[in-house]
Every structure is written in structure tokens, then in C-alpha cells.
C-alpha positions in Angstrom: -16.5 9.6 4.2 -14.7 9.9 7.4 -12.7 13.3 7.8 -11.7 12.9 11.3 -8.2 14.3 12.1 -5.6 11.8 13.4 -4.9 12.7 17.2 -4.4 8.8 18.0 -1.0 9.5 19.7 -1.7 13.3 20.9 -1.8 12.4 24.5 1.0 10.8 26.5 0.4 7.1 26.9 2.0 5.2 29.8 2.8 2.2 27.4 2.3 2.8 23.6 0.9 -0.6 22.2 2.2 -1.8 18.7 0.4 -0.3 16.0 -2.6 -2.3 14.5 -5.2 -1.5 11.8 -8.0 -1.4 14.4 -11.2 0.5 14.4 -9.5 3.3 15.9 -6.8 3.7 13.2 -9.5 3.2 10.4 -11.3 6.2 11.6 -8.5 8.7 11.2 -6.6 6.6 8.5 -7.3 9.1 5.4 -5.8 11.9 7.6 -3.1 9.8 9.1 -1.8 8.6 5.6 -2.0 11.8 3.8 0.2 13.7 6.8 2.5 10.8 7.2 3.4 9.4 3.8 5.0 12.1 1.5 3.8 11.6 -2.2 0.7 9.3 -1.1 -2.0 10.8 -3.2 0.5 11.2 -6.3 1.5 7.3 -5.9 -2.3 6.1 -5.4 -3.6 8.1 -8.5 -0.7 6.9 -10.6 -1.2 3.4 -9.8 -4.3 3.6 -11.4 -2.6 5.1 -14.5 -0.2 2.3 -14.5 -2.7 -0.2 -14.1 -4.4 1.0 -17.2 -1.3 0.3 -19.1 -0.8 -3.5 -18.0 -4.3 -4.6 -17.4 -5.3 -7.2 -19.9 -8.7 -8.2 -20.8 -10.7 -10.8 -18.8 -8.4 -10.8 -15.9 -8.3 -9.8 -12.3 -6.6 -6.7 -10.9 -5.4 -7.4 -7.2 -5.3 -4.6 -4.6 -3.5 -6.9 -1.8 -3.7 -5.1 1.5 -6.2 -2.8 0.3 -7.0 -0.8 3.6 -9.7 1.7 2.7 -9.6 1.0 -0.9 -7.6 4.0 -2.4 -5.9 2.0 -4.9 -8.9 0.0 -5.7 -10.9 3.3 -6.5 -7.9 4.6 -8.6 -7.8 1.4 -10.7 -11.6 1.5 -11.4 -11.4 5.2 -12.4 -8.5 4.6 -14.8 -8.9 0.9 -16.3 -11.0 0.2 -19.3 -10.0 -3.0 -20.4 -13.0 -5.4 -21.2 -13.8 -8.1 -18.6 -11.6 -6.9 -15.8 -12.6 -7.0 -11.9 -10.8 -5.6 -9.0 -10.4 -7.8 -6.1 -9.3 -5.9 -2.8 -7.9 -8.0 -0.1 -7.3 -6.9 3.6 -6.9 -8.9 6.9 -8.4 -6.1 9.0 -12.1 -6.5 9.4 -12.2 -2.6 10.2 -10.7 -1.9 7.1 -13.0 -4.3 4.8 -15.9 -3.1 6.3 -15.1 0.9 5.8 -13.7 -0.2 2.3 -16.9 -1.6 1.1 -18.6 1.7 2.1 -16.3 4.0 0.5 -16.6 2.0 -2.8 -20.4 2.0 -2.5 -20.0 5.8 -2.4 -18.0 5.6 -5.5 -20.4 3.6 -7.2 -23.0 6.1 -6.5 -20.8 8.9 -7.9 -19.8 7.2 -11.1 -21.1 4.8 -14.0 -19.5 2.0 -15.7 -16.6 1.3 -13.3 -15.0 -2.0 -13.1 -16.7 -4.7 -10.6 -15.2 -5.1 -7.3 -15.2 -7.5 -4.5 -13.6 -6.7 -1.2 -12.8 -9.8 0.7 -11.1 -10.2 4.3 -8.3 -12.7 4.1 -4.6 -13.1 4.8 -2.8 -12.3 1.5 0.0 -14.6 2.3 -2.4 -17.7 2.4 -4.7 -16.4 -0.4 -5.1 -18.5 -3.7 -4.3 -16.1 -6.5 -5.9 -16.5 -9.6 -4.5 -15.2 -12.8 -4.0 -11.5 -12.9 -2.6 -8.8 -15.0 -1.9 -6.1 -12.2 -1.2 -6.7 -8.7 -0.8 -3.7 -6.5 1.2 -4.0 -2.9 0.8 -0.4 -2.0 2.7 -0.1 1.3 1.8 -3.7 2.4 4.7 -5.8 2.2 6.6 -3.8 4.9 4.0 -5.2 7.2 4.4 -8.9 6.2 7.1 -10.9 8.2 10.3 -10.5 6.3 10.7 -14.5 6.1 7.6 -14.7 4.1 7.9 -11.9 1.7 9.8 -14.0 -0.9 7.1 -16.6 -1.0 4.6 -14.2 -1.4 6.1 -12.3 -4.3 7.0 -15.7 -5.9 3.1 -16.5 -6.0 2.3 -13.1 -7.3 4.9 -13.5 -10.0 3.3 -17.0 -10.7 -0.2 -15.4 -10.9 0.7 -12.6 -13.4 -0.4 -13.1 -17.0 2.1 -11.9 -19.9 2.1 -8.5 -20.1 1.1 -7.8 -16.7 2.9 -6.1 -13.7 3.3 -5.9 -9.9 3.4 -2.4 -8.6 5.1 -2.3 -5.1 5.1 0.8 -2.9 7.1 0.7 0.2 9.0 2.8 2.9 12.7 2.4 2.2 15.7 2.0 4.6 19.2 2.8 3.6 22.3 1.1 4.1 24.5 4.1 4.3 23.9 5.4 8.1 24.3 9.2 7.0 21.7 9.0 4.3 19.6 6.9 6.5 19.7 9.8 9.2 19.0 12.5 6.5 15.9 10.9 5.1 14.9 10.2 8.5 15.1 13.7 9.6 13.4 15.1 6.3 10.6 12.7 7.2 10.2 14.0 10.5 10.3 17.5 9.2 7.5 16.6 6.8 5.3 15.2 9.6 6.0 18.2 11.7 5.0 20.6 8.8 1.8 18.7 8.8 0.8 19.5 12.1 2.1 16.4 14.2 3.7 17.3 17.6 6.9 15.8 18.6 5.0 13.7 21.1 2.8 12.3 18.3 5.7 11.5 16.1 7.7 10.0 19.0 4.8 7.8 20.0 3.6 6.6 16.6 7.7 5.8 16.0 7.2 3.4 19.1 4.0 1.9 18.0 5.1 1.0 14.5 8.8 -0.1 14.9 8.3 -3.5 15.9 5.5 -3.9 13.3 6.5 -2.3 10.2 10.2 -3.7 8.8 11.2 -1.7 5.7 13.9 -2.9 3.3 16.4 -1.0 1.0 15.7 -0.5 -2.7 18.5 -3.2 -3.4 16.7 -5.6 -1.2 13.5 -5.1 -3.1 15.3 -5.4 -6.2 17.1 -8.7 -5.4 14.0 -10.2 -3.8 11.8 -9.4 -6.8 14.4 -10.9 -9.4 14.8 -13.9 -6.8 10.8 -14.2 -7.1 11.0 -14.6 -10.8 10.6 -10.9 -12.1 12.9 -10.1 -14.9 12.9 -6.3 -14.4 12.4 -3.8 -11.6 11.8 -0.4 -12.6 11.5 2.4 -9.9 9.0 5.1 -11.0 8.7 7.2 -8.0 10.4 8.5 -4.8 9.8 11.2 -2.5 12.1 11.4 0.7 12.2 7.7 2.0 9.1 6.4 0.1 8.9 4.7 -3.4 7.2 2.8 -5.6 8.4 0.3 -8.2 7.1 -1.6 -11.3 8.2 -5.2 -11.4 7.6 -7.0 -14.7 7.4 -10.8 -15.3 
């Protein structure tokens, strides 16, 4: 598995292109996500734990926007319900290819894991089948804002009784002082993980037109509008959070 350090923004760029999940990003993604998202390993592992609580026998478990399959691997480690299958979906060919490699390594190291299928697809156009667990782990923020409610509504419709959506997102804050404080603390986190001021600034420029975060209240209201009955925040570290939405 790739251990290459993230140096994508370490040299000055005449023009910083919009962030995309291409081969260059895929190559350094494990290092990038660990150094950029506070609490990421805790979120991923506990999505597996949460999935085990909500998984119903003979249903699908979706990892939508699966990237390299970290959430898929966590669900396979923890879920023991009979007849379940994980479907990992991503629209980046490079991510899908590398995800399949990583899951092949997991199969080689462990026995009796849930079956898994990795597909390349646009999750906003995916025909969702009955599922007991759907994970959107830092994925919704990359979907066009006007398409988010429709996607969540379709997820709500596919969930079987007793199932759950687990949604992790970067948050923005309505209060300007709170937004400034959490932004500064997030920059301090990245600085402490070895990113230079140049890297932080260029990454911010690359991602600001691509990733559009919502506030916690916007997430809650949208989930309720999509038909969920309960929205429970279960984790927050700085400006990153994860929620459980129940049908």
C-alpha cells in the first residue's frame, strides 16, 4: 500500500488548478487525509463499529464516495450480519483501481470478511437498492449543493427499517468568530502535521471552488427534509463532524 508523502502543493504554482481526485492525489491520499482531517482514523474505524449496530441480514451496505475504501474495510472488519454485502462506489477511475488493490490486500490478510464490490459510478445517478447502512464519508461536500437533497432523499428511500445513514463532513459556522477560530485551529493542525504555509495556502486555493461545506444546522434541516426522523451528531473534532441519520 502507498506510503508516499503528500508534497503536491510544496512547490509554488503559477496557477493553482481546482482540486481533483486524479492519479497524483490517489498516490498520496492516505498521507493527505491523515494530515488534513482531524479525527479521520477515529471516524473511519467507528463507522465500522456503528455499521455493525445497524446492519440488517441480507442487505447491502453502501460506501458512497469510497475513495480508497477505508470505510469499506472498516465495515468488513466489524459487520457480522448474515448475507450482507458492501458496495463501494466512487466516480474517480484512479480511486476505484487503487481501492480494488487495497481490498485485495485486505482479503489476503483476513478470512471470512463480507463480500465487496467496487464500482465506478456517479452516486447522484446511482440506482440504490435496499440497504441497511449507507456511509457518506466526506463525500456530500463535493456534490453540487442543489443536488444534495435529492441524493439524501433517495438514500432515505433505500434504507430498510432499522438502518442508518452515517454522514461525515467538514463544517462551516454561521457565527464569524466561531468560523475564524475553527479555521485557525484547523490550520494549526495541518501545520503541526508538517504542512508549510505555502502548502496550506495552495491547497486552500485548489479546493475552495470544489468543496462547499454546510453548517451542522443545514445538514440537520436537509436530512429532516429528506425524510429522516432523527439526526444525531456522534463525533466532532475541530471543524469536522460525523452524524447518524435514522429513517
